[in-house]
SEPAMAR-183767 format. One record per residue (C-alpha): residue number from 1; residue in three letters; x, y negated, z. Coordinates in Angstrom, 2 decimals. Layout:
// residues N
+-----+--------+---------+---------+---------+
: num : residu :       u :       v :       w :
+-----+--------+---------+---------+---------+
: NUM :    ALA :       X :       Y :       Z :
...
+-----+--------+---------+---------+---------+
***
This chain:
// residues 334
+-----+--------+---------+---------+---------+
: num : residu :       u :       v :       w :
+-----+--------+---------+---------+---------+
:   1 :    MET :   19.21 :   16.20 :    6.85 :
:   2 :    ARG :   16.83 :   17.21 :    4.09 :
:   3 :    ALA :   15.73 :   14.49 :    1.72 :
:   4 :    VAL :   13.93 :   14.18 :   -1.60 :
:   5 :    VAL :   15.82 :   11.94 :   -4.00 :
:   6 :    MET :   15.59 :   10.65 :   -7.54 :
:   7 :    SER :   17.22 :   13.19 :   -9.80 :
:   8 :    GLU :   19.42 :   12.48 :  -12.80 :
:   9 :    ASP :   16.40 :   13.49 :  -14.86 :
:  10 :    ARG :   14.33 :   10.42 :  -13.95 :
:  11 :    PRO :   11.46 :   10.22 :  -12.98 :
:  12 :    GLN :   11.70 :   13.69 :  -11.47 :
:  13 :    LEU :   12.57 :   14.18 :   -7.81 :
:  14 :    GLU :   14.64 :   16.90 :   -6.16 :
:  15 :    MET :   15.26 :   18.05 :   -2.60 :
:  16 :    VAL :   18.87 :   17.85 :   -1.37 :
:  17 :    GLU :   20.89 :   17.97 :    1.83 :
:  18 :    LEU :   22.40 :   14.63 :    2.88 :
:  19 :    PRO :   24.47 :   13.60 :    5.89 :
:  20 :    ASP :   22.40 :   12.28 :    8.75 :
:  21 :    PRO :   22.38 :    8.47 :    8.54 :
:  22 :    GLU :   23.64 :    6.38 :   11.44 :
:  23 :    PRO :   22.05 :    3.10 :   12.48 :
:  24 :    ALA :   24.12 :    0.00 :   11.80 :
:  25 :    PRO :   24.14 :   -2.87 :   14.30 :
:  26 :    GLY :   20.60 :   -4.15 :   14.76 :
:  27 :    GLU :   19.06 :   -1.00 :   13.32 :
:  28 :    ALA :   17.21 :    2.03 :   14.63 :
:  29 :    LEU :   17.38 :    5.62 :   13.43 :
:  30 :    ILE :   13.87 :    6.95 :   12.78 :
:  31 :    ARG :   12.79 :   10.57 :   12.51 :
:  32 :    VAL :   10.08 :   10.44 :    9.86 :
:  33 :    THR :    6.77 :   12.05 :   10.84 :
:  34 :    GLY :    4.76 :   10.69 :    7.91 :
:  35 :    CYS :    5.31 :    8.73 :    4.71 :
:  36 :    GLY :    2.56 :    7.88 :    2.28 :
:  37 :    ILE :    3.03 :    8.23 :   -1.47 :
:  38 :    CYS :    2.26 :    4.88 :   -3.07 :
:  39 :    GLY :    1.45 :    4.06 :   -6.67 :
:  40 :    SER :    4.47 :    1.78 :   -6.66 :
:  41 :    ASP :    6.64 :    4.84 :   -5.94 :
:  42 :    LEU :    5.47 :    6.20 :   -9.27 :
:  43 :    HIS :    6.28 :    2.90 :  -11.00 :
:  44 :    VAL :    9.70 :    2.72 :   -9.37 :
:  45 :    ALA :   10.53 :    6.30 :  -10.28 :
:  46 :    THR :    9.61 :    5.66 :  -13.89 :
:  47 :    ALA :   11.26 :    2.29 :  -14.34 :
:  48 :    VAL :   14.04 :    1.33 :  -11.96 :
:  49 :    ALA :   15.03 :    3.84 :   -9.28 :
:  50 :    ALA :   18.65 :    4.99 :   -9.45 :
:  51 :    ALA :   19.65 :    8.64 :   -9.25 :
:  52 :    GLY :   20.13 :    9.67 :   -5.64 :
:  53 :    MET :   17.74 :    7.06 :   -4.20 :
:  54 :    VAL :   15.39 :    8.15 :   -1.41 :
:  55 :    LEU :   11.99 :    6.65 :   -2.19 :
:  56 :    GLY :    9.10 :    6.03 :    0.20 :
:  57 :    HIS :    8.16 :    2.91 :    2.14 :
:  58 :    GLU :    4.91 :    3.80 :    3.99 :
:  59 :    ILE :    6.81 :    5.15 :    6.98 :
:  60 :    ALA :    5.88 :    6.27 :   10.48 :
:  61 :    GLY :    8.11 :    8.19 :   12.86 :
:  62 :    THR :    9.79 :    8.36 :   16.22 :
:  63 :    VAL :   12.80 :    6.46 :   17.48 :
:  64 :    GLU :   15.82 :    8.76 :   17.38 :
:  65 :    ALA :   18.69 :    6.38 :   18.19 :
:  66 :    LEU :   19.50 :    2.69 :   18.44 :
:  67 :    GLY :   22.38 :    0.86 :   16.79 :
:  68 :    ALA :   24.70 :   -1.59 :   18.48 :
:  69 :    GLY :   23.10 :   -4.85 :   19.53 :
:  70 :    VAL :   19.56 :   -3.49 :   19.83 :
:  71 :    ASP :   18.08 :   -4.17 :   23.25 :
:  72 :    PRO :   17.89 :   -0.71 :   24.84 :
:  73 :    GLY :   14.92 :   -1.89 :   26.86 :
:  74 :    ALA :   12.92 :   -2.78 :   23.78 :
:  75 :    TRP :   12.52 :    0.75 :   22.44 :
:  76 :    ARG :   12.38 :    4.15 :   24.08 :
:  77 :    ILE :   13.88 :    7.16 :   22.36 :
:  78 :    GLY :   11.03 :    9.33 :   21.14 :
:  79 :    GLU :    8.32 :    6.68 :   21.00 :
:  80 :    THR :    6.12 :    6.47 :   17.92 :
:  81 :    VAL :    6.44 :    3.55 :   15.53 :
:  82 :    ALA :    5.32 :    2.29 :   12.14 :
:  83 :    VAL :    8.00 :    0.74 :    9.96 :
:  84 :    ARG :    7.54 :   -2.50 :    8.08 :
:  85 :    PRO :    9.82 :   -1.57 :    5.16 :
:  86 :    PHE :   11.67 :   -4.88 :    4.91 :
:  87 :    ALA :   15.31 :   -5.80 :    5.30 :
:  88 :    GLY :   16.22 :   -9.47 :    5.21 :
:  89 :    CYS :   18.87 :  -11.69 :    6.72 :
:  90 :    GLY :   16.75 :  -12.31 :    9.81 :
:  91 :    THR :   17.75 :  -15.97 :   10.12 :
:  92 :    CYS :   16.43 :  -17.85 :    7.07 :
:  93 :    PRO :   13.11 :  -19.76 :    7.19 :
:  94 :    ALA :   11.30 :  -16.98 :    5.32 :
:  95 :    CYS :   12.49 :  -14.31 :    7.77 :
:  96 :    LEU :   11.70 :  -16.48 :   10.78 :
:  97 :    ARG :    8.11 :  -16.94 :    9.64 :
:  98 :    GLY :    7.70 :  -13.19 :    9.17 :
:  99 :    ARG :    8.04 :  -13.13 :    5.37 :
: 100 :    ALA :   11.34 :  -11.33 :    4.83 :
: 101 :    ASP :   10.01 :  -10.41 :    1.38 :
: 102 :    HIS :   10.91 :  -13.98 :    0.37 :
: 103 :    CYS :   14.41 :  -13.81 :    1.81 :
: 104 :    ASP :   17.22 :  -14.25 :   -0.73 :
: 105 :    SER :   18.78 :  -11.01 :    0.56 :
: 106 :    PHE :   15.49 :   -9.07 :    0.76 :
: 107 :    GLN :   15.72 :   -5.30 :    0.40 :
: 108 :    LEU :   12.78 :   -2.92 :    0.31 :
: 109 :    LEU :   13.14 :    0.49 :    1.90 :
: 110 :    GLY :   12.68 :    3.15 :   -0.73 :
: 111 :    LEU :   14.12 :    0.97 :   -3.48 :
: 112 :    ALA :   17.14 :   -1.12 :   -2.50 :
: 113 :    ARG :   17.96 :    1.12 :    0.46 :
: 114 :    PRO :   16.92 :    4.66 :    1.48 :
: 115 :    GLY :   13.29 :    5.15 :    2.40 :
: 116 :    GLY :   11.05 :    7.69 :    4.04 :
: 117 :    PHE :   11.10 :   10.72 :    1.73 :
: 118 :    ALA :   13.52 :   12.31 :    4.18 :
: 119 :    GLU :   13.76 :   13.67 :    7.68 :
: 120 :    LEU :   15.62 :   10.57 :    8.91 :
: 121 :    THR :   15.98 :    6.95 :    7.85 :
: 122 :    THR :   17.45 :    3.74 :    9.26 :
: 123 :    VAL :   15.53 :    0.49 :    9.61 :
: 124 :    GLY :   15.94 :   -2.91 :   11.19 :
: 125 :    ALA :   14.83 :   -2.65 :   14.80 :
: 126 :    ASP :   12.89 :   -5.91 :   14.49 :
: 127 :    GLU :   10.75 :   -4.31 :   11.76 :
: 128 :    LEU :    9.38 :   -1.60 :   14.08 :
: 129 :    TYR :    5.82 :   -1.71 :   15.37 :
: 130 :    ARG :    4.86 :    0.37 :   18.38 :
: 131 :    LEU :    1.85 :    2.63 :   17.79 :
: 132 :    PRO :   -0.61 :    3.34 :   20.60 :
: 133 :    ALA :   -1.40 :    6.93 :   21.53 :
: 134 :    SER :   -4.85 :    6.60 :   19.96 :
: 135 :    ILE :   -3.31 :    6.52 :   16.47 :
: 136 :    THR :   -2.35 :   10.09 :   15.69 :
: 137 :    GLY :   -1.39 :   12.41 :   12.84 :
: 138 :    VAL :   -1.36 :   11.13 :    9.28 :
: 139 :    GLU :   -3.15 :    7.95 :   10.35 :
: 140 :    GLN :    0.21 :    6.75 :   11.69 :
: 141 :    ALA :    1.53 :    6.48 :    8.13 :
: 142 :    LEU :   -1.41 :    4.35 :    6.97 :
: 143 :    VAL :   -0.43 :    1.06 :    8.60 :
: 144 :    GLU :    1.56 :   -0.19 :    5.59 :
: 145 :    PRO :   -1.10 :    0.34 :    2.86 :
: 146 :    LEU :   -3.86 :   -0.88 :    5.16 :
: 147 :    ALA :   -1.85 :   -4.03 :    5.88 :
: 148 :    ILE :   -1.51 :   -4.58 :    2.12 :
: 149 :    ALA :   -5.29 :   -4.35 :    1.81 :
: 150 :    ARG :   -5.88 :   -6.66 :    4.77 :
: 151 :    ARG :   -3.62 :   -9.24 :    3.17 :
: 152 :    ALA :   -5.64 :   -9.01 :   -0.06 :
: 153 :    VAL :   -8.94 :   -9.42 :    1.80 :
: 154 :    GLY :   -7.51 :  -12.46 :    3.58 :
: 155 :    ARG :   -6.29 :  -13.98 :    0.33 :
: 156 :    ALA :   -9.84 :  -13.58 :   -1.01 :
: 157 :    GLY :  -11.38 :  -15.47 :    1.87 :
: 158 :    LEU :  -13.89 :  -12.61 :    1.90 :
: 159 :    ALA :  -17.08 :  -13.24 :    3.89 :
: 160 :    PRO :  -19.92 :  -10.87 :    4.85 :
: 161 :    THR :  -22.29 :  -12.64 :    2.45 :
: 162 :    ASP :  -20.02 :  -12.15 :   -0.57 :
: 163 :    SER :  -20.64 :   -9.61 :   -3.28 :
: 164 :    MET :  -17.47 :   -7.93 :   -4.48 :
: 165 :    VAL :  -16.11 :   -5.60 :   -7.13 :
: 166 :    VAL :  -12.97 :   -3.49 :   -6.76 :
: 167 :    LEU :  -11.31 :   -2.52 :  -10.03 :
: 168 :    GLY :   -9.42 :    0.68 :   -9.28 :
: 169 :    ALA :  -10.42 :    2.99 :   -6.43 :
: 170 :    GLY :   -6.93 :    4.22 :   -5.65 :
: 171 :    PRO :   -5.59 :    4.08 :   -2.08 :
: 172 :    ILE :   -5.27 :    0.28 :   -2.02 :
: 173 :    GLY :   -8.69 :   -0.30 :   -3.57 :
: 174 :    LEU :  -10.19 :    2.18 :   -1.12 :
: 175 :    ALA :   -8.46 :    0.43 :    1.79 :
: 176 :    ILE :   -9.89 :   -2.90 :    0.63 :
: 177 :    ILE :  -13.35 :   -1.31 :    0.67 :
: 178 :    ALA :  -12.75 :   -0.09 :    4.24 :
: 179 :    TRP :  -11.74 :   -3.58 :    5.40 :
: 180 :    ALA :  -14.69 :   -5.15 :    3.58 :
: 181 :    ARG :  -17.12 :   -2.85 :    5.36 :
: 182 :    GLN :  -15.39 :   -3.63 :    8.65 :
: 183 :    ILE :  -16.14 :   -7.34 :    8.25 :
: 184 :    GLY :  -19.73 :   -6.67 :    7.20 :
: 185 :    VAL :  -19.76 :   -7.02 :    3.41 :
: 186 :    GLU :  -22.90 :   -5.28 :    2.13 :
: 187 :    HIS :  -22.57 :   -5.46 :   -1.64 :
: 188 :    ILE :  -19.48 :   -3.55 :   -2.80 :
: 189 :    THR :  -19.02 :   -2.09 :   -6.27 :
: 190 :    ALA :  -16.08 :    0.16 :   -7.11 :
: 191 :    SER :  -15.01 :    0.67 :  -10.72 :
: 192 :    ASP :  -12.85 :    3.68 :  -11.56 :
: 193 :    PRO :  -12.84 :    6.24 :  -14.40 :
: 194 :    SER :  -12.27 :    9.12 :  -11.96 :
: 195 :    PRO :  -15.47 :   10.77 :  -10.67 :
: 196 :    GLY :  -13.60 :   11.91 :   -7.56 :
: 197 :    ARG :  -12.41 :    8.44 :   -6.73 :
: 198 :    ARG :  -15.84 :    6.95 :   -7.35 :
: 199 :    ALA :  -17.31 :    9.45 :   -4.91 :
: 200 :    LEU :  -14.60 :    8.67 :   -2.36 :
: 201 :    ALA :  -15.23 :    4.94 :   -2.75 :
: 202 :    GLN :  -18.88 :    5.47 :   -1.85 :
: 203 :    GLN :  -17.90 :    7.70 :    1.05 :
: 204 :    LEU :  -15.75 :    4.86 :    2.39 :
: 205 :    GLY :  -18.49 :    2.26 :    2.04 :
: 206 :    ALA :  -18.99 :    1.14 :   -1.56 :
: 207 :    THR :  -22.67 :    0.60 :   -2.31 :
: 208 :    HIS :  -22.20 :    1.26 :   -6.04 :
: 209 :    ALA :  -19.55 :    3.03 :   -8.10 :
: 210 :    VAL :  -19.28 :    2.78 :  -11.88 :
: 211 :    ASP :  -17.21 :    4.24 :  -14.67 :
: 212 :    PRO :  -15.48 :    1.37 :  -16.53 :
: 213 :    LEU :  -15.39 :    3.52 :  -19.66 :
: 214 :    ASP :  -19.20 :    3.39 :  -19.68 :
: 215 :    GLU :  -19.83 :    0.19 :  -21.65 :
: 216 :    LEU :  -23.37 :   -0.24 :  -20.32 :
: 217 :    ALA :  -22.23 :    0.13 :  -16.71 :
: 218 :    LEU :  -19.43 :   -2.37 :  -17.27 :
: 219 :    LEU :  -21.84 :   -4.78 :  -18.92 :
: 220 :    ASP :  -24.21 :   -4.43 :  -15.97 :
: 221 :    ILE :  -21.62 :   -5.41 :  -13.33 :
: 222 :    THR :  -20.42 :   -8.23 :  -15.58 :
: 223 :    LEU :  -23.94 :   -9.64 :  -15.94 :
: 224 :    ARG :  -24.61 :   -9.35 :  -12.21 :
: 225 :    ALA :  -21.29 :  -11.12 :  -11.48 :
: 226 :    ALA :  -19.44 :  -10.98 :   -8.16 :
: 227 :    ASP :  -18.21 :  -13.57 :   -5.74 :
: 228 :    VAL :  -14.90 :  -11.74 :   -5.37 :
: 229 :    VAL :  -13.15 :   -9.31 :   -7.71 :
: 230 :    PHE :  -10.07 :   -7.36 :   -6.63 :
: 231 :    GLU :   -7.83 :   -6.09 :   -9.44 :
: 232 :    CYS :   -6.08 :   -3.03 :   -7.98 :
: 233 :    THR :   -4.85 :   -1.11 :  -11.03 :
: 234 :    GLY :   -1.93 :   -3.09 :  -12.44 :
: 235 :    ARG :   -3.11 :   -2.19 :  -15.94 :
: 236 :    GLN :   -2.96 :   -4.56 :  -18.88 :
: 237 :    GLY :   -6.22 :   -6.34 :  -19.58 :
: 238 :    LEU :   -7.69 :   -5.90 :  -16.12 :
: 239 :    ILE :   -7.07 :   -9.47 :  -14.94 :
: 240 :    ASN :   -9.08 :  -10.59 :  -17.94 :
: 241 :    GLN :  -11.80 :   -8.07 :  -17.08 :
: 242 :    ALA :  -11.83 :   -9.29 :  -13.48 :
: 243 :    MET :  -12.32 :  -12.87 :  -14.66 :
: 244 :    ASP :  -15.19 :  -11.77 :  -16.90 :
: 245 :    ILE :  -16.88 :  -10.05 :  -13.94 :
: 246 :    ALA :  -16.38 :  -12.90 :  -11.45 :
: 247 :    ALA :  -19.24 :  -15.31 :  -10.82 :
: 248 :    VAL :  -19.04 :  -19.07 :  -11.25 :
: 249 :    ASP :  -16.84 :  -20.46 :   -8.45 :
: 250 :    GLY :  -15.68 :  -16.89 :   -7.80 :
: 251 :    ARG :  -12.32 :  -15.58 :   -6.66 :
: 252 :    VAL :  -10.12 :  -13.03 :   -8.38 :
: 253 :    VAL :   -7.41 :  -11.41 :   -6.28 :
: 254 :    VAL :   -4.68 :   -9.58 :   -8.18 :
: 255 :    VAL :   -3.27 :   -6.74 :   -6.08 :
: 256 :    GLY :   -2.22 :   -4.23 :   -8.74 :
: 257 :    VAL :    1.42 :   -4.34 :   -9.82 :
: 258 :    CYS :    1.73 :   -4.86 :  -13.57 :
: 259 :    ILE :    5.33 :   -4.89 :  -14.75 :
: 260 :    THR :    4.64 :   -5.56 :  -18.41 :
: 261 :    ASP :    3.41 :   -8.63 :  -20.25 :
: 262 :    ASP :   -0.33 :   -9.23 :  -20.01 :
: 263 :    SER :   -2.75 :  -11.83 :  -21.29 :
: 264 :    PHE :   -6.12 :  -13.29 :  -20.44 :
: 265 :    VAL :   -8.43 :  -16.01 :  -21.73 :
: 266 :    PRO :   -7.80 :  -19.18 :  -19.69 :
: 267 :    TYR :  -11.10 :  -20.69 :  -20.78 :
: 268 :    THR :  -12.95 :  -18.00 :  -18.83 :
: 269 :    GLY :  -11.40 :  -19.27 :  -15.63 :
: 270 :    LEU :  -11.87 :  -22.88 :  -16.64 :
: 271 :    ARG :  -15.52 :  -22.43 :  -17.55 :
: 272 :    LYS :  -16.30 :  -20.69 :  -14.26 :
: 273 :    GLU :  -13.86 :  -22.74 :  -12.17 :
: 274 :    LEU :  -12.36 :  -19.53 :  -10.80 :
: 275 :    ASP :   -9.65 :  -19.18 :   -8.21 :
: 276 :    VAL :   -7.15 :  -16.52 :   -9.32 :
: 277 :    ARG :   -4.94 :  -15.47 :   -6.45 :
: 278 :    TYR :   -2.23 :  -12.88 :   -5.96 :
: 279 :    ALA :   -1.55 :  -10.68 :   -2.94 :
: 280 :    LEU :    1.82 :   -9.00 :   -2.41 :
: 281 :    TYR :    3.03 :   -7.43 :    0.83 :
: 282 :    TYR :    1.87 :   -8.99 :    4.13 :
: 283 :    ASP :    3.05 :  -10.94 :    7.11 :
: 284 :    ARG :    3.45 :   -9.81 :   10.69 :
: 285 :    SER :   -0.10 :  -10.79 :   11.63 :
: 286 :    ASP :   -1.44 :   -8.30 :    9.08 :
: 287 :    TRP :    0.51 :   -5.51 :   10.78 :
: 288 :    VAL :   -0.63 :   -6.47 :   14.26 :
: 289 :    ALA :   -4.27 :   -6.70 :   13.16 :
: 290 :    THR :   -4.10 :   -3.40 :   11.26 :
: 291 :    ILE :   -2.67 :   -1.52 :   14.23 :
: 292 :    ASP :   -5.32 :   -3.07 :   16.47 :
: 293 :    ALA :   -8.11 :   -2.03 :   14.07 :
: 294 :    LEU :   -6.79 :    1.53 :   13.97 :
: 295 :    ASP :   -6.46 :    1.58 :   17.74 :
: 296 :    ARG :  -10.10 :    0.50 :   18.08 :
: 297 :    HIS :  -11.27 :    2.90 :   15.33 :
: 298 :    GLN :  -12.83 :   -0.02 :   13.46 :
: 299 :    LEU :  -12.01 :    1.25 :    9.95 :
: 300 :    GLY :  -14.05 :    4.10 :    8.53 :
: 301 :    LEU :  -11.30 :    6.19 :    6.97 :
: 302 :    ASP :  -12.85 :    9.65 :    6.84 :
: 303 :    GLY :  -11.64 :   11.21 :    3.59 :
: 304 :    TYR :   -9.11 :    8.47 :    2.85 :
: 305 :    VAL :   -6.23 :   10.96 :    3.22 :
: 306 :    ASP :   -7.14 :   14.02 :    1.23 :
: 307 :    GLU :   -3.82 :   15.84 :    1.14 :
: 308 :    THR :   -0.50 :   16.28 :    2.92 :
: 309 :    VAL :    2.68 :   17.69 :    1.43 :
: 310 :    ASP :    6.01 :   18.75 :    2.91 :
: 311 :    LEU :    9.48 :   17.93 :    1.60 :
: 312 :    ALA :    9.82 :   21.20 :   -0.28 :
: 313 :    GLY :    6.54 :   20.63 :   -2.10 :
: 314 :    LEU :    7.02 :   16.93 :   -2.77 :
: 315 :    PRO :    8.98 :   17.11 :   -6.10 :
: 316 :    ALA :    6.33 :   19.25 :   -7.79 :
: 317 :    ARG :    3.44 :   17.23 :   -6.39 :
: 318 :    PHE :    5.11 :   13.97 :   -7.40 :
: 319 :    ALA :    5.49 :   15.28 :  -10.96 :
: 320 :    GLU :    1.77 :   16.06 :  -11.02 :
: 321 :    LEU :    0.98 :   12.53 :   -9.89 :
: 322 :    LEU :    3.16 :   11.11 :  -12.65 :
: 323 :    ALA :    1.05 :   13.06 :  -15.14 :
: 324 :    ALA :   -2.35 :   12.18 :  -13.66 :
: 325 :    VAL :   -3.33 :   10.38 :  -10.46 :
: 326 :    ASP :   -6.63 :   11.22 :   -8.81 :
: 327 :    GLY :   -8.15 :   11.38 :   -5.35 :
: 328 :    GLY :   -7.20 :    9.57 :   -2.18 :
: 329 :    LYS :   -4.00 :    9.01 :   -0.24 :
: 330 :    ILE :   -1.33 :   11.71 :   -0.09 :
: 331 :    VAL :    1.00 :   11.71 :    2.91 :
: 332 :    LEU :    4.37 :   13.41 :    3.17 :
: 333 :    THR :    4.81 :   15.16 :    6.51 :
: 334 :    PRO :    8.46 :   16.26 :    6.64 :
+-----+--------+---------+---------+---------+
***
């Protein structure tokens, strides 16, 4: 099969030919039809991915084969699925409650085991989610990032009457905006230095979009305050900025992945009696609800995916993203 892997010259990728994988007991072989490029793929490529690793965890595809022990009546060859990119032991309390990400033997596809930047990949059969016929094309590969955003919205306890600010209008921030509009939130501000992403945020439902490098604009949203602030960048200093923007008794939800030391002023949270919460991954209910929302066309996602790329073009496009990220979601279509 063709696959795009981490090269020896990290963080660059390269396309190679690899043997077709075979599903182990309890696994399914998936032919990848779509795999989103996530900001965490860029972090992983820069920091930790080993040479030869196949990245990519936002996977959709069709069932190609089933490994030993998989109920042949559970899945039909050729049916379309989304892949929750988890591998756990399957028997511990965390796995049994749907949170394999807390399993002691947790592995993430695209990091600890091969992911979706390839024609084929293997996954645990119990991590497959059947997609209805109404979910077509690149939308099939959006279940994972949309489930991340749904989890964040749930962690916020977001209500229609809340005002909210999203720091970072990348794909996850944009997905949070889409969910917020779906539940009826009317006052949504997006903050992003990219004019293109600010425009996309408004297209997806933000009522205001500001440039955080504009000190007056930043001061304005800080003075107006927000019931809920989502930090979606993972950049140093942004948790502190989110706490500054949050209203008294507000909630800050940290969604961005920061892998370096950061600091904030605790007194800000104390003075305002803020709740600072974190959102990582999702549970099974987030996946079920996301697929249902897509099936019912309840999320306004026009413009969310602004580009597709094939395997041959992925290394060059990935290098461009490492240099400068802009725009909406990019989906690999092998």
